[in-house]
N, C-alpha and C positions, 0 to 999 in steps of 0.2 A: 232794298235792290237787293236780288239773290243771284242773278245768274239764271239762265236757262235751266241748268241742271238740277239747281236747288227748289225752283219755283215751287212745283207742286206740292213738295213735301212740307216747306214751308208754311204755304198757304194753308195746308189741310191741319198742321199742328197748331196755327194760330186760331183757325176756325173751330178745332177740337177744345182749345180751351178758352174760348169765347174772348179771344183777344182783339179789340177792334184796332185794326192797322190795314194800311194800305200797302200790300205786298205785291211788288213788281219784279220782273226778271231783270228789267235794265230802265235807268232813268235817265234822260237825255237833258233835263231842265235843272240841273244841280244848282244854279244860284237862287233860282226861286224856292228851291227844297231847303237849301241852307238860310235862307232869309229868315223862314219861320221858325228853324229849329232854335232852341236854346242850348243844347247841348248837341255836338255830332259826335256819333261813334262810327269809326272807319278805319279802314287799313292806312297805311302810311308811304304809299307810293308817291312820287314827287309831283305827279299832277293834284292829287288829292291834296297833299300838303299845302300846295300853292291856292288850291281852291279855298281850304279851309282859311288861309291868311287872307286871300282877297275879300272872303265873306265877312272875316272879322269875327270868327265865331269860336268859342271855346269847344274844345274837342278831346276825345279818349281815343289815342290811337291803337289799334292792335295790328301791330306790325306782322305782314305774312312771313312766316319764321322759314320758309325755303326759298324766299327771295334771293336773288344772286347777289352774292358779296353782302349779304345782310343790310342793302340799301336801305329797306324798309325801315329796319330797328335803327339805323343810323337817323335817317329821317325824323322820326319819332322821339329819339333822344334830342336831337337839334331843338325841335319844336318845344319839347319838355325843359330844357336847359333855358330856353327863351321864356319860360313861364307863358307859354302859348296853348299848351295842352298836357294831357297827362298820359302815360303810358302804360297798357297792360301786354306783356309779351304773352305769346300763345301757353308757355309752359305755366303761366300763372293764370290763365284765362279760367273763371269758372264762373257759375251764374251768381254765385255769393258775392266775388270779387267786383264782377261787373255792376251788379244792381247797386253794390255799396259805392262804388264811384260814382256812379249816375245820381244816386240820393244825396250822396254827399256834397256834389254839385248843386242839385236843385235845393237843396236846404241852405245854400250859401250864395244868394244871388250877386253879392259882391264879389265873390271868387270868379263866377262865371263872367262877370263885367270886366274883372282883371285880365283873365284868360283871352277874352275876346280882344280886348284893347290891345294886349300884347300880340296876338295873332295878328291883328289889323296892322301895326307897326312893320311886321314882316313882308307885308305885301309889297311886290314890285308892280303895279299896274301898267305901267309903261315900259315893261321889259322887253317887249317885242321893238319898239321904237328905238331903246337903248342898244339892241343887238345891231338894229339896222345902221343906226349911227356908227358903231364900232366898226361893221364890214366896209361902210363907205369910207371911213377914214383910213382902213387898211387899204383899201383900192387905190385910194387917192395917193397915199404914201408909196405904192408899188407903181403907180403910173408914172410919178416923178422919177423914178430911178432909171 
């Protein structure tokens, strides 16, 4: 997933290097995509971190360095602290660093499983219902006053 702006350049670069990959500007079926991935390389926004947890997949997070209040860095660090992913910051990001992390994980299936299991443990699949319950509870308390 490249975004519209980078789509043509990325697609051309992959083709020029004869890299077989599906390059798309945007993907809407992330649960399906995550389901067949062994390792996910992604940013670290709140939705992405939640999707990684819900999918129960190992991830290498590359937080967007200019995100407001460094929230992506904090999200990535929390996932790493829970042993649910690895983090490469933008200043650290090189081809060598990223490929090293990917191949390190691919060479250690047990580590992929550990990260995946820990990510899955962070998932809150019923979060929406939990929030609704809290709102209803607060509304009931307010109504009784």
